[in-house]
PDBQT receptor file of N, H, CA, C and O in Angstrom, charges set to zero:
ATOM      1  N   MET A   1       0.834  -1.175   0.000  1.00  0.00    +0.000 N 
ATOM      2  CA  MET A   1       0.000   0.000   0.000  1.00  0.00    +0.000 C 
ATOM      3  C   MET A   1       0.879   1.238   0.000  1.00  0.00    +0.000 C 
ATOM      4  O   MET A   1       2.017   1.202   0.468  1.00  0.00    +0.000 OA
ATOM      5  N   ASN A   2       0.350   2.331  -0.524  1.00  0.00    +0.000 N 
ATOM      6  H   ASN A   2      -0.574   2.361  -0.905  1.00  0.00    +0.000 HD
ATOM      7  CA  ASN A   2       1.100   3.582  -0.538  1.00  0.00    +0.000 C 
ATOM      8  C   ASN A   2       0.246   4.706   0.025  1.00  0.00    +0.000 C 
ATOM      9  O   ASN A   2      -0.911   4.488   0.385  1.00  0.00    +0.000 OA
ATOM     10  N   ARG A   3       0.794   5.873   0.103  1.00  0.00    +0.000 N 
ATOM     11  H   ARG A   3       1.734   6.050  -0.188  1.00  0.00    +0.000 HD
ATOM     12  CA  ARG A   3       0.072   6.993   0.713  1.00  0.00    +0.000 C 
ATOM     13  C   ARG A   3      -1.187   7.381  -0.049  1.00  0.00    +0.000 C 
ATOM     14  O   ARG A   3      -2.116   7.943   0.532  1.00  0.00    +0.000 OA
ATOM     15  N   ASN A   4      -1.225   7.091  -1.324  1.00  0.00    +0.000 N 
ATOM     16  H   ASN A   4      -0.470   6.635  -1.796  1.00  0.00    +0.000 HD
ATOM     17  CA  ASN A   4      -2.396   7.422  -2.123  1.00  0.00    +0.000 C 
ATOM     18  C   ASN A   4      -3.417   6.292  -2.164  1.00  0.00    +0.000 C 
ATOM     19  O   ASN A   4      -4.437   6.395  -2.845  1.00  0.00    +0.000 OA
ATOM     20  N   ASP A   5      -3.145   5.221  -1.440  1.00  0.00    +0.000 N 
ATOM     21  H   ASP A   5      -2.317   5.137  -0.887  1.00  0.00    +0.000 HD
ATOM     22  CA  ASP A   5      -4.043   4.079  -1.409  1.00  0.00    +0.000 C 
ATOM     23  C   ASP A   5      -5.299   4.458  -0.623  1.00  0.00    +0.000 C 
ATOM     24  O   ASP A   5      -5.302   5.425   0.139  1.00  0.00    +0.000 OA
ATOM     25  N   GLU A   6      -6.343   3.694  -0.820  1.00  0.00    +0.000 N 
ATOM     26  H   GLU A   6      -6.341   2.909  -1.440  1.00  0.00    +0.000 HD
ATOM     27  CA  GLU A   6      -7.569   3.958  -0.070  1.00  0.00    +0.000 C 
ATOM     28  C   GLU A   6      -8.204   2.654   0.360  1.00  0.00    +0.000 C 
ATOM     29  O   GLU A   6      -8.019   1.613  -0.269  1.00  0.00    +0.000 OA
ATOM     30  N   LEU A   7      -8.951   2.730   1.437  1.00  0.00    +0.000 N 
ATOM     31  H   LEU A   7      -9.102   3.576   1.949  1.00  0.00    +0.000 HD
ATOM     32  CA  LEU A   7      -9.687   1.583   1.925  1.00  0.00    +0.000 C 
ATOM     33  C   LEU A   7     -11.046   1.544   1.235  1.00  0.00    +0.000 C 
ATOM     34  O   LEU A   7     -11.738   2.558   1.143  1.00  0.00    +0.000 OA
ATOM     35  N   LEU A   8     -11.417   0.360   0.753  1.00  0.00    +0.000 N 
ATOM     36  H   LEU A   8     -10.855  -0.463   0.828  1.00  0.00    +0.000 HD
ATOM     37  CA  LEU A   8     -12.684   0.175   0.057  1.00  0.00    +0.000 C 
ATOM     38  C   LEU A   8     -13.636  -0.649   0.917  1.00  0.00    +0.000 C 
ATOM     39  O   LEU A   8     -13.208  -1.497   1.700  1.00  0.00    +0.000 OA
ATOM     40  N   THR A   9     -14.918  -0.389   0.762  1.00  0.00    +0.000 N 
ATOM     41  H   THR A   9     -15.265   0.301   0.126  1.00  0.00    +0.000 HD
ATOM     42  CA  THR A   9     -15.941  -1.180   1.438  1.00  0.00    +0.000 C 
ATOM     43  C   THR A   9     -16.177  -2.474   0.666  1.00  0.00    +0.000 C 
ATOM     44  O   THR A   9     -15.687  -2.638  -0.452  1.00  0.00    +0.000 OA
ATOM     45  N   VAL A  10     -16.922  -3.379   1.265  1.00  0.00    +0.000 N 
ATOM     46  H   VAL A  10     -17.320  -3.245   2.172  1.00  0.00    +0.000 HD
ATOM     47  CA  VAL A  10     -17.287  -4.618   0.581  1.00  0.00    +0.000 C 
ATOM     48  C   VAL A  10     -18.031  -4.288  -0.713  1.00  0.00    +0.000 C 
ATOM     49  O   VAL A  10     -17.760  -4.892  -1.751  1.00  0.00    +0.000 OA
ATOM     50  N   ALA A  11     -18.956  -3.346  -0.662  1.00  0.00    +0.000 N 
ATOM     51  H   ALA A  11     -19.176  -2.855   0.181  1.00  0.00    +0.000 HD
ATOM     52  CA  ALA A  11     -19.723  -2.968  -1.852  1.00  0.00    +0.000 C 
ATOM     53  C   ALA A  11     -18.817  -2.436  -2.958  1.00  0.00    +0.000 C 
ATOM     54  O   ALA A  11     -19.029  -2.749  -4.130  1.00  0.00    +0.000 OA
ATOM     55  N   GLN A  12     -17.816  -1.641  -2.603  1.00  0.00    +0.000 N 
ATOM     56  H   GLN A  12     -17.644  -1.387  -1.651  1.00  0.00    +0.000 HD
ATOM     57  CA  GLN A  12     -16.891  -1.105  -3.601  1.00  0.00    +0.000 C 
ATOM     58  C   GLN A  12     -16.040  -2.209  -4.218  1.00  0.00    +0.000 C 
ATOM     59  O   GLN A  12     -15.783  -2.196  -5.422  1.00  0.00    +0.000 OA
ATOM     60  N   VAL A  13     -15.606  -3.152  -3.408  1.00  0.00    +0.000 N 
ATOM     61  H   VAL A  13     -15.815  -3.162  -2.430  1.00  0.00    +0.000 HD
ATOM     62  CA  VAL A  13     -14.805  -4.272  -3.931  1.00  0.00    +0.000 C 
ATOM     63  C   VAL A  13     -15.663  -5.133  -4.856  1.00  0.00    +0.000 C 
ATOM     64  O   VAL A  13     -15.216  -5.525  -5.934  1.00  0.00    +0.000 OA
ATOM     65  N   ARG A  14     -16.882  -5.423  -4.439  1.00  0.00    +0.000 N 
ATOM     66  H   ARG A  14     -17.245  -5.104  -3.564  1.00  0.00    +0.000 HD
ATOM     67  CA  ARG A  14     -17.779  -6.205  -5.285  1.00  0.00    +0.000 C 
ATOM     68  C   ARG A  14     -18.010  -5.506  -6.617  1.00  0.00    +0.000 C 
ATOM     69  O   ARG A  14     -18.079  -6.168  -7.652  1.00  0.00    +0.000 OA
ATOM     70  N   ALA A  15     -18.128  -4.197  -6.614  1.00  0.00    +0.000 N 
ATOM     71  H   ALA A  15     -18.072  -3.659  -5.773  1.00  0.00    +0.000 HD
ATOM     72  CA  ALA A  15     -18.301  -3.445  -7.862  1.00  0.00    +0.000 C 
ATOM     73  C   ALA A  15     -17.066  -3.592  -8.749  1.00  0.00    +0.000 C 
ATOM     74  O   ALA A  15     -17.191  -3.768  -9.961  1.00  0.00    +0.000 OA
ATOM     75  N   LEU A  16     -15.869  -3.521  -8.151  1.00  0.00    +0.000 N 
ATOM     76  H   LEU A  16     -15.767  -3.378  -7.166  1.00  0.00    +0.000 HD
ATOM     77  CA  LEU A  16     -14.635  -3.709  -8.920  1.00  0.00    +0.000 C 
ATOM     78  C   LEU A  16     -14.555  -5.104  -9.523  1.00  0.00    +0.000 C 
ATOM     79  O   LEU A  16     -13.921  -5.302 -10.560  1.00  0.00    +0.000 OA
ATOM     80  N   LEU A  17     -15.192  -6.061  -8.880  1.00  0.00    +0.000 N 
ATOM     81  H   LEU A  17     -15.708  -5.900  -8.038  1.00  0.00    +0.000 HD
ATOM     82  CA  LEU A  17     -15.161  -7.444  -9.340  1.00  0.00    +0.000 C 
ATOM     83  C   LEU A  17     -16.328  -7.753 -10.281  1.00  0.00    +0.000 C 
ATOM     84  O   LEU A  17     -16.635  -8.918 -10.531  1.00  0.00    +0.000 OA
ATOM     85  N   GLY A  18     -16.965  -6.726 -10.792  1.00  0.00    +0.000 N 
ATOM     86  H   GLY A  18     -16.716  -5.779 -10.589  1.00  0.00    +0.000 HD
ATOM     87  CA  GLY A  18     -18.057  -6.931 -11.742  1.00  0.00    +0.000 C 
ATOM     88  C   GLY A  18     -19.387  -7.204 -11.067  1.00  0.00    +0.000 C 
ATOM     89  O   GLY A  18     -20.223  -7.934 -11.599  1.00  0.00    +0.000 OA
ATOM     90  N   ASN A  19     -19.583  -6.618  -9.895  1.00  0.00    +0.000 N 
ATOM     91  H   ASN A  19     -18.904  -6.025  -9.462  1.00  0.00    +0.000 HD
ATOM     92  CA  ASN A  19     -20.830  -6.782  -9.140  1.00  0.00    +0.000 C 
ATOM     93  C   ASN A  19     -21.114  -8.237  -8.773  1.00  0.00    +0.000 C 
ATOM     94  O   ASN A  19     -22.238  -8.725  -8.896  1.00  0.00    +0.000 OA
ATOM     95  N   VAL A  20     -20.063  -8.909  -8.322  1.00  0.00    +0.000 N 
ATOM     96  H   VAL A  20     -19.151  -8.513  -8.222  1.00  0.00    +0.000 HD
ATOM     97  CA  VAL A  20     -20.221 -10.293  -7.865  1.00  0.00    +0.000 C 
ATOM     98  C   VAL A  20     -21.256 -10.310  -6.733  1.00  0.00    +0.000 C 
ATOM     99  O   VAL A  20     -21.328  -9.377  -5.933  1.00  0.00    +0.000 OA
ATOM    100  N   ALA A  21     -22.044 -11.367  -6.679  1.00  0.00    +0.000 N 
ATOM    101  H   ALA A  21     -21.986 -12.125  -7.328  1.00  0.00    +0.000 HD
ATOM    102  CA  ALA A  21     -23.086 -11.496  -5.660  1.00  0.00    +0.000 C 
ATOM    103  C   ALA A  21     -22.475 -11.453  -4.261  1.00  0.00    +0.000 C 
ATOM    104  O   ALA A  21     -21.365 -11.937  -4.038  1.00  0.00    +0.000 OA
ATOM    105  N   LEU A  22     -23.212 -10.870  -3.334  1.00  0.00    +0.000 N 
ATOM    106  H   LEU A  22     -24.113 -10.477  -3.515  1.00  0.00    +0.000 HD
ATOM    107  CA  LEU A  22     -22.742 -10.765  -1.958  1.00  0.00    +0.000 C 
ATOM    108  C   LEU A  22     -22.462 -12.147  -1.372  1.00  0.00    +0.000 C 
ATOM    109  O   LEU A  22     -21.441 -12.345  -0.714  1.00  0.00    +0.000 OA
ATOM    110  N   ARG A  23     -23.346 -13.090  -1.604  1.00  0.00    +0.000 N 
ATOM    111  H   ARG A  23     -24.175 -12.929  -2.139  1.00  0.00    +0.000 HD
ATOM    112  CA  ARG A  23     -23.151 -14.446  -1.083  1.00  0.00    +0.000 C 
ATOM    113  C   ARG A  23     -21.898 -15.081  -1.663  1.00  0.00    +0.000 C 
ATOM    114  O   ARG A  23     -21.147 -15.747  -0.950  1.00  0.00    +0.000 OA
ATOM    115  N   THR A  24     -21.669 -14.877  -2.954  1.00  0.00    +0.000 N 
ATOM    116  H   THR A  24     -22.279 -14.336  -3.534  1.00  0.00    +0.000 HD
ATOM    117  CA  THR A  24     -20.461 -15.411  -3.595  1.00  0.00    +0.000 C 
ATOM    118  C   THR A  24     -19.225 -14.806  -2.961  1.00  0.00    +0.000 C 
ATOM    119  O   THR A  24     -18.267 -15.518  -2.656  1.00  0.00    +0.000 OA
ATOM    120  N   PHE A  25     -19.240 -13.494  -2.760  1.00  0.00    +0.000 N 
ATOM    121  H   PHE A  25     -20.017 -12.917  -3.008  1.00  0.00    +0.000 HD
ATOM    122  CA  PHE A  25     -18.086 -12.818  -2.163  1.00  0.00    +0.000 C 
ATOM    123  C   PHE A  25     -17.783 -13.383  -0.784  1.00  0.00    +0.000 C 
ATOM    124  O   PHE A  25     -16.626 -13.677  -0.483  1.00  0.00    +0.000 OA
ATOM    125  N   TYR A  26     -18.800 -13.542   0.063  1.00  0.00    +0.000 N 
ATOM    126  H   TYR A  26     -19.740 -13.304  -0.181  1.00  0.00    +0.000 HD
ATOM    127  CA  TYR A  26     -18.567 -14.070   1.405  1.00  0.00    +0.000 C 
ATOM    128  C   TYR A  26     -18.187 -15.550   1.368  1.00  0.00    +0.000 C 
ATOM    129  O   TYR A  26     -17.461 -16.022   2.243  1.00  0.00    +0.000 OA
ATOM    130  N   ARG A  27     -18.662 -16.273   0.384  1.00  0.00    +0.000 N 
ATOM    131  H   ARG A  27     -19.253 -15.890  -0.327  1.00  0.00    +0.000 HD
ATOM    132  CA  ARG A  27     -18.232 -17.672   0.228  1.00  0.00    +0.000 C 
ATOM    133  C   ARG A  27     -16.744 -17.711  -0.097  1.00  0.00    +0.000 C 
ATOM    134  O   ARG A  27     -16.007 -18.527   0.456  1.00  0.00    +0.000 OA
ATOM    135  N   TRP A  28     -16.302 -16.831  -0.995  1.00  0.00    +0.000 N 
ATOM    136  H   TRP A  28     -16.901 -16.168  -1.444  1.00  0.00    +0.000 HD
ATOM    137  CA  TRP A  28     -14.872 -16.745  -1.306  1.00  0.00    +0.000 C 
ATOM    138  C   TRP A  28     -14.080 -16.474  -0.034  1.00  0.00    +0.000 C 
ATOM    139  O   TRP A  28     -13.009 -17.050   0.158  1.00  0.00    +0.000 OA
ATOM    140  N   ARG A  29     -14.588 -15.608   0.835  1.00  0.00    +0.000 N 
ATOM    141  H   ARG A  29     -15.458 -15.141   0.678  1.00  0.00    +0.000 HD
ATOM    142  CA  ARG A  29     -13.898 -15.319   2.099  1.00  0.00    +0.000 C 
ATOM    143  C   ARG A  29     -13.835 -16.575   2.967  1.00  0.00    +0.000 C 
ATOM    144  O   ARG A  29     -12.800 -16.868   3.564  1.00  0.00    +0.000 OA
ATOM    145  N   GLU A  30     -14.933 -17.308   3.035  1.00  0.00    +0.000 N 
ATOM    146  H   GLU A  30     -15.775 -17.069   2.550  1.00  0.00    +0.000 HD
ATOM    147  CA  GLU A  30     -14.987 -18.530   3.855  1.00  0.00    +0.000 C 
ATOM    148  C   GLU A  30     -13.942 -19.546   3.418  1.00  0.00    +0.000 C 
ATOM    149  O   GLU A  30     -13.348 -20.225   4.256  1.00  0.00    +0.000 OA
ATOM    150  N   ILE A  31     -13.715 -19.655   2.126  1.00  0.00    +0.000 N 
ATOM    151  H   ILE A  31     -14.198 -19.103   1.445  1.00  0.00    +0.000 HD
ATOM    152  CA  ILE A  31     -12.777 -20.663   1.622  1.00  0.00    +0.000 C 
ATOM    153  C   ILE A  31     -11.384 -20.089   1.352  1.00  0.00    +0.000 C 
ATOM    154  O   ILE A  31     -10.530 -20.776   0.792  1.00  0.00    +0.000 OA
ATOM    155  N   GLY A  32     -11.151 -18.830   1.749  1.00  0.00    +0.000 N 
ATOM    156  H   GLY A  32     -11.845 -18.272   2.204  1.00  0.00    +0.000 HD
ATOM    157  CA  GLY A  32      -9.825 -18.230   1.625  1.00  0.00    +0.000 C 
ATOM    158  C   GLY A  32      -9.447 -17.806   0.221  1.00  0.00    +0.000 C 
ATOM    159  O   GLY A  32      -8.260 -17.750  -0.102  1.00  0.00    +0.000 OA
ATOM    160  N   LYS A  33     -10.420 -17.507  -0.619  1.00  0.00    +0.000 N 
ATOM    161  H   LYS A  33     -11.384 -17.553  -0.356  1.00  0.00    +0.000 HD
ATOM    162  CA  LYS A  33     -10.151 -17.138  -2.014  1.00  0.00    +0.000 C 
ATOM    163  C   LYS A  33     -10.421 -15.669  -2.321  1.00  0.00    +0.000 C 
ATOM    164  O   LYS A  33     -10.302 -15.259  -3.475  1.00  0.00    +0.000 OA
ATOM    165  N   ALA A  34     -10.773 -14.883  -1.343  1.00  0.00    +0.000 N 
ATOM    166  H   ALA A  34     -10.870 -15.216  -0.405  1.00  0.00    +0.000 HD
ATOM    167  CA  ALA A  34     -11.075 -13.458  -1.539  1.00  0.00    +0.000 C 
ATOM    168  C   ALA A  34      -9.845 -12.610  -1.197  1.00  0.00    +0.000 C 
ATOM    169  O   ALA A  34      -8.914 -13.090  -0.550  1.00  0.00    +0.000 OA
ATOM    170  N   PRO A  35      -9.849 -11.355  -1.632  1.00  0.00    +0.000 N 
ATOM    171  CA  PRO A  35      -8.756 -10.456  -1.230  1.00  0.00    +0.000 C 
ATOM    172  C   PRO A  35      -8.695 -10.335   0.300  1.00  0.00    +0.000 C 
ATOM    173  O   PRO A  35      -9.707 -10.488   0.985  1.00  0.00    +0.000 OA
ATOM    174  N   VAL A  36      -7.528 -10.067   0.809  1.00  0.00    +0.000 N 
ATOM    175  H   VAL A  36      -6.706  -9.943   0.253  1.00  0.00    +0.000 HD
ATOM    176  CA  VAL A  36      -7.335  -9.918   2.255  1.00  0.00    +0.000 C 
ATOM    177  C   VAL A  36      -8.033  -8.651   2.738  1.00  0.00    +0.000 C 
ATOM    178  O   VAL A  36      -7.954  -7.600   2.101  1.00  0.00    +0.000 OA
ATOM    179  N   ALA A  37      -8.714  -8.767   3.870  1.00  0.00    +0.000 N 
ATOM    180  H   ALA A  37      -8.778  -9.621   4.387  1.00  0.00    +0.000 HD
ATOM    181  CA  ALA A  37      -9.460  -7.637   4.430  1.00  0.00    +0.000 C 
ATOM    182  C   ALA A  37      -8.807  -7.118   5.701  1.00  0.00    +0.000 C 
ATOM    183  O   ALA A  37      -8.006  -7.799   6.342  1.00  0.00    +0.000 OA
ATOM    184  N   VAL A  38      -9.176  -5.894   6.041  1.00  0.00    +0.000 N 
ATOM    185  H   VAL A  38      -9.827  -5.342   5.520  1.00  0.00    +0.000 HD
ATOM    186  CA  VAL A  38      -8.845  -5.288   7.327  1.00  0.00    +0.000 C 
ATOM    187  C   VAL A  38     -10.153  -5.250   8.101  1.00  0.00    +0.000 C 
ATOM    188  O   VAL A  38     -11.137  -4.687   7.621  1.00  0.00    +0.000 OA
ATOM    189  N   LYS A  39     -10.180  -5.843   9.298  1.00  0.00    +0.000 N 
ATOM    190  H   LYS A  39      -9.381  -6.300   9.688  1.00  0.00    +0.000 HD
ATOM    191  CA  LYS A  39     -11.400  -5.807  10.105  1.00  0.00    +0.000 C 
ATOM    192  C   LYS A  39     -11.299  -4.643  11.079  1.00  0.00    +0.000 C 
ATOM    193  O   LYS A  39     -10.397  -4.593  11.916  1.00  0.00    +0.000 OA
ATOM    194  N   LEU A  40     -12.227  -3.719  10.961  1.00  0.00    +0.000 N 
ATOM    195  H   LEU A  40     -12.959  -3.760  10.281  1.00  0.00    +0.000 HD
ATOM    196  CA  LEU A  40     -12.259  -2.551  11.830  1.00  0.00    +0.000 C 
ATOM    197  C   LEU A  40     -12.803  -2.932  13.209  1.00  0.00    +0.000 C 
ATOM    198  O   LEU A  40     -13.410  -3.992  13.360  1.00  0.00    +0.000 OA
ATOM    199  N   PRO A  41     -12.591  -2.082  14.208  1.00  0.00    +0.000 N 
ATOM    200  CA  PRO A  41     -13.085  -2.398  15.557  1.00  0.00    +0.000 C 
ATOM    201  C   PRO A  41     -14.593  -2.639  15.619  1.00  0.00    +0.000 C 
ATOM    202  O   PRO A  41     -15.069  -3.336  16.516  1.00  0.00    +0.000 OA
ATOM    203  N   ASN A  42     -15.349  -2.071  14.677  1.00  0.00    +0.000 N 
ATOM    204  H   ASN A  42     -14.962  -1.505  13.948  1.00  0.00    +0.000 HD
ATOM    205  CA  ASN A  42     -16.800  -2.283  14.654  1.00  0.00    +0.000 C 
ATOM    206  C   ASN A  42     -17.176  -3.518  13.837  1.00  0.00    +0.000 C 
ATOM    207  O   ASN A  42     -18.351  -3.740  13.546  1.00  0.00    +0.000 OA
ATOM    208  N   ALA A  43     -16.176  -4.321  13.468  1.00  0.00    +0.000 N 
ATOM    209  H   ALA A  43     -15.221  -4.141  13.704  1.00  0.00    +0.000 HD
ATOM    210  CA  ALA A  43     -16.316  -5.581  12.727  1.00  0.00    +0.000 C 
ATOM    211  C   ALA A  43     -16.598  -5.393  11.238  1.00  0.00    +0.000 C 
ATOM    212  O   ALA A  43     -16.786  -6.382  10.529  1.00  0.00    +0.000 OA
ATOM    213  N   GLU A  44     -16.632  -4.152  10.741  1.00  0.00    +0.000 N 
ATOM    214  H   GLU A  44     -16.479  -3.349  11.317  1.00  0.00    +0.000 HD
ATOM    215  CA  GLU A  44     -16.789  -3.940   9.306  1.00  0.00    +0.000 C 
ATOM    216  C   GLU A  44     -15.479  -4.265   8.604  1.00  0.00    +0.000 C 
ATOM    217  O   GLU A  44     -14.398  -4.122   9.176  1.00  0.00    +0.000 OA
ATOM    218  N   LEU A  45     -15.591  -4.701   7.369  1.00  0.00    +0.000 N 
ATOM    219  H   LEU A  45     -16.469  -4.818   6.904  1.00  0.00    +0.000 HD
ATOM    220  CA  LEU A  45     -14.415  -5.052   6.575  1.00  0.00    +0.000 C 
ATOM    221  C   LEU A  45     -14.057  -3.918   5.622  1.00  0.00    +0.000 C 
ATOM    222  O   LEU A  45     -14.929  -3.242   5.075  1.00  0.00    +0.000 OA
ATOM    223  N   ARG A  46     -12.755  -3.726   5.437  1.00  0.00    +0.000 N 
ATOM    224  H   ARG A  46     -12.047  -4.275   5.882  1.00  0.00    +0.000 HD
ATOM    225  CA  ARG A  46     -12.243  -2.779   4.450  1.00  0.00    +0.000 C 
ATOM    226  C   ARG A  46     -11.096  -3.468   3.718  1.00  0.00    +0.000 C 
ATOM    227  O   ARG A  46     -10.451  -4.372   4.250  1.00  0.00    +0.000 OA
ATOM    228  N   PHE A  47     -10.861  -3.026   2.505  1.00  0.00    +0.000 N 
ATOM    229  H   PHE A  47     -11.385  -2.292   2.073  1.00  0.00    +0.000 HD
ATOM    230  CA  PHE A  47      -9.847  -3.621   1.647  1.00  0.00    +0.000 C 
ATOM    231  C   PHE A  47      -9.008  -2.510   1.035  1.00  0.00    +0.000 C 
ATOM    232  O   PHE A  47      -9.551  -1.539   0.508  1.00  0.00    +0.000 OA
ATOM    233  N   TRP A  48      -7.686  -2.648   1.102  1.00  0.00    +0.000 N 
ATOM    234  H   TRP A  48      -7.245  -3.437   1.530  1.00  0.00    +0.000 HD
ATOM    235  CA  TRP A  48      -6.819  -1.683   0.442  1.00  0.00    +0.000 C 
ATOM    236  C   TRP A  48      -6.973  -1.859  -1.065  1.00  0.00    +0.000 C 
ATOM    237  O   TRP A  48      -6.848  -2.970  -1.580  1.00  0.00    +0.000 OA
ATOM    238  N   ARG A  49      -7.242  -0.771  -1.765  1.00  0.00    +0.000 N 
ATOM    239  H   ARG A  49      -7.344   0.131  -1.346  1.00  0.00    +0.000 HD
ATOM    240  CA  ARG A  49      -7.434  -0.822  -3.221  1.00  0.00    +0.000 C 
ATOM    241  C   ARG A  49      -6.253  -1.507  -3.901  1.00  0.00    +0.000 C 
ATOM    242  O   ARG A  49      -6.450  -2.333  -4.792  1.00  0.00    +0.000 OA
ATOM    243  N   SER A  50      -5.034  -1.176  -3.495  1.00  0.00    +0.000 N 
ATOM    244  H   SER A  50      -4.873  -0.504  -2.772  1.00  0.00    +0.000 HD
ATOM    245  CA  SER A  50      -3.842  -1.756  -4.121  1.00  0.00    +0.000 C 
ATOM    246  C   SER A  50      -3.806  -3.275  -3.952  1.00  0.00    +0.000 C 
ATOM    247  O   SER A  50      -3.359  -3.986  -4.852  1.00  0.00    +0.000 OA
ATOM    248  N   GLU A  51      -4.273  -3.778  -2.804  1.00  0.00    +0.000 N 
ATOM    249  H   GLU A  51      -4.636  -3.201  -2.073  1.00  0.00    +0.000 HD
ATOM    250  CA  GLU A  51      -4.269  -5.219  -2.576  1.00  0.00    +0.000 C 
ATOM    251  C   GLU A  51      -5.348  -5.913  -3.396  1.00  0.00    +0.000 C 
ATOM    252  O   GLU A  51      -5.157  -7.049  -3.832  1.00  0.00    +0.000 OA
ATOM    253  N   VAL A  52      -6.472  -5.251  -3.610  1.00  0.00    +0.000 N 
ATOM    254  H   VAL A  52      -6.628  -4.329  -3.256  1.00  0.00    +0.000 HD
ATOM    255  CA  VAL A  52      -7.518  -5.833  -4.455  1.00  0.00    +0.000 C 
ATOM    256  C   VAL A  52      -7.024  -5.916  -5.894  1.00  0.00    +0.000 C 
ATOM    257  O   VAL A  52      -7.235  -6.924  -6.569  1.00  0.00    +0.000 OA
ATOM    258  N   ILE A  53      -6.365  -4.857  -6.365  1.00  0.00    +0.000 N 
ATOM    259  H   ILE A  53      -6.194  -4.039  -5.817  1.00  0.00    +0.000 HD
ATOM    260  CA  ILE A  53      -5.822  -4.847  -7.727  1.00  0.00    +0.000 C 
ATOM    261  C   ILE A  53      -4.758  -5.937  -7.872  1.00  0.00    +0.000 C 
ATOM    262  O   ILE A  53      -4.730  -6.644  -8.879  1.00  0.00    +0.000 OA
ATOM    263  N   ALA A  54      -3.893  -6.076  -6.881  1.00  0.00    +0.000 N 
ATOM    264  H   ALA A  54      -3.916  -5.502  -6.062  1.00  0.00    +0.000 HD
ATOM    265  CA  ALA A  54      -2.866  -7.127  -6.917  1.00  0.00    +0.000 C 
ATOM    266  C   ALA A  54      -3.511  -8.505  -6.917  1.00  0.00    +0.000 C 
ATOM    267  O   ALA A  54      -3.039  -9.404  -7.613  1.00  0.00    +0.000 OA
ATOM    268  N   TRP A  55      -4.584  -8.688  -6.149  1.00  0.00    +0.000 N 
ATOM    269  H   TRP A  55      -4.967  -7.958  -5.583  1.00  0.00    +0.000 HD
ATOM    270  CA  TRP A  55      -5.307  -9.956  -6.110  1.00  0.00    +0.000 C 
ATOM    271  C   TRP A  55      -5.886 -10.266  -7.488  1.00  0.00    +0.000 C 
ATOM    272  O   TRP A  55      -5.808 -11.401  -7.959  1.00  0.00    +0.000 OA
ATOM    273  N   LEU A  56      -6.465  -9.257  -8.129  1.00  0.00    +0.000 N 
ATOM    274  H   LEU A  56      -6.528  -8.335  -7.746  1.00  0.00    +0.000 HD
ATOM    275  CA  LEU A  56      -6.995  -9.446  -9.475  1.00  0.00    +0.000 C 
ATOM    276  C   LEU A  56      -5.894  -9.845 -10.459  1.00  0.00    +0.000 C 
ATOM    277  O   LEU A  56      -6.071 -10.761 -11.261  1.00  0.00    +0.000 OA
ATOM    278  N   GLU A  57      -4.774  -9.160 -10.391  1.00  0.00    +0.000 N 
ATOM    279  H   GLU A  57      -4.630  -8.415  -9.739  1.00  0.00    +0.000 HD
ATOM    280  CA  GLU A  57      -3.640  -9.460 -11.288  1.00  0.00    +0.000 C 
ATOM    281  C   GLU A  57      -3.146 -10.889 -11.079  1.00  0.00    +0.000 C 
ATOM    282  O   GLU A  57      -2.771 -11.566 -12.036  1.00  0.00    +0.000 OA
ATOM    283  N   ALA A  58      -3.145 -11.341  -9.837  1.00  0.00    +0.000 N 
ATOM    284  H   ALA A  58      -3.449 -10.791  -9.059  1.00  0.00    +0.000 HD
ATOM    285  CA  ALA A  58      -2.674 -12.697  -9.532  1.00  0.00    +0.000 C 
ATOM    286  C   ALA A  58      -3.610 -13.764 -10.090  1.00  0.00    +0.000 C 
ATOM    287  O   ALA A  58      -3.211 -14.918 -10.245  1.00  0.00    +0.000 OA
ATOM    288  N   HIS A  59      -4.843 -13.390 -10.391  1.00  0.00    +0.000 N 
ATOM    289  H   HIS A  59      -5.167 -12.453 -10.265  1.00  0.00    +0.000 HD
ATOM    290  CA  HIS A  59      -5.827 -14.328 -10.925  1.00  0.00    +0.000 C 
ATOM    291  C   HIS A  59      -6.024 -14.186 -12.422  1.00  0.00    +0.000 C 
ATOM    292  O   HIS A  59      -6.928 -14.794 -12.995  1.00  0.00    +0.000 OA
ATOM    293  N   ARG A  60      -5.195 -13.398 -13.047  1.00  0.00    +0.000 N 
ATOM    294  H   ARG A  60      -4.460 -12.904 -12.582  1.00  0.00    +0.000 HD
ATOM    295  CA  ARG A  60      -5.288 -13.218 -14.488  1.00  0.00    +0.000 C 
ATOM    296  C   ARG A  60      -4.854 -14.508 -15.193  1.00  0.00    +0.000 C 
ATOM    297  O   ARG A  60      -3.856 -15.128 -14.823  1.00  0.00    +0.000 OA
ATOM    298  N   GLU A  61      -5.610 -14.891 -16.198  1.00  0.00    +0.000 N 
ATOM    299  H   GLU A  61      -6.420 -14.388 -16.499  1.00  0.00    +0.000 HD
ATOM    300  CA  GLU A  61      -5.248 -16.068 -17.001  1.00  0.00    +0.000 C 
ATOM    301  C   GLU A  61      -4.465 -15.615 -18.210  1.00  0.00    +0.000 C 
ATOM    302  O   GLU A  61      -4.747 -14.567 -18.791  1.00  0.00    +0.000 OA
ATOM    303  N   ASP A  62      -3.475 -16.412 -18.589  1.00  0.00    +0.000 N 
ATOM    304  H   ASP A  62      -3.246 -17.264 -18.117  1.00  0.00    +0.000 HD
ATOM    305  CA  ASP A  62      -2.731 -16.145 -19.800  1.00  0.00    +0.000 C 
ATOM    306  C   ASP A  62      -3.594 -16.506 -21.003  1.00  0.00    +0.000 C 
ATOM    307  O   ASP A  62      -4.417 -17.420 -20.939  1.00  0.00    +0.000 OA
ATOM    308  N   ALA A  63      -3.397 -15.782 -22.094  1.00  0.00    +0.000 N 
ATOM    309  H   ALA A  63      -2.729 -15.040 -22.145  1.00  0.00    +0.000 HD
ATOM    310  CA  ALA A  63      -4.142 -16.105 -23.318  1.00  0.00    +0.000 C 
ATOM    311  C   ALA A  63      -3.728 -17.473 -23.804  1.00  0.00    +0.000 C 
ATOM    312  O   ALA A  63      -2.551 -17.830 -23.745  1.00  0.00    +0.000 OA
ATOM    313  N   ALA A  64      -4.671 -18.225 -24.274  1.00  0.00    +0.000 N 
ATOM    314  H   ALA A  64      -5.627 -17.935 -24.322  1.00  0.00    +0.000 HD
ATOM    315  CA  ALA A  64      -4.387 -19.606 -24.741  1.00  0.00    +0.000 C 
ATOM    316  C   ALA A  64      -3.716 -19.600 -26.096  1.00  0.00    +0.000 C 
ATOM    317  O   ALA A  64      -3.408 -20.662 -26.637  1.00  0.00    +0.000 OA
TER     318      ALA A  64
């Protein structure tokens, strides 16, 4: 993360992922396949934008 990074909400991350269903997103979290989150003291989740982008890049498929 860098100084220009920002924390995203679950809704913002889901939008970046093409509006993936909420249940699908939480299922990915349950099985350890979602981007890493920061849990705030109020139990809400936030995600560093840079880490979500890196997670997406790591899941990129090479052209066949």
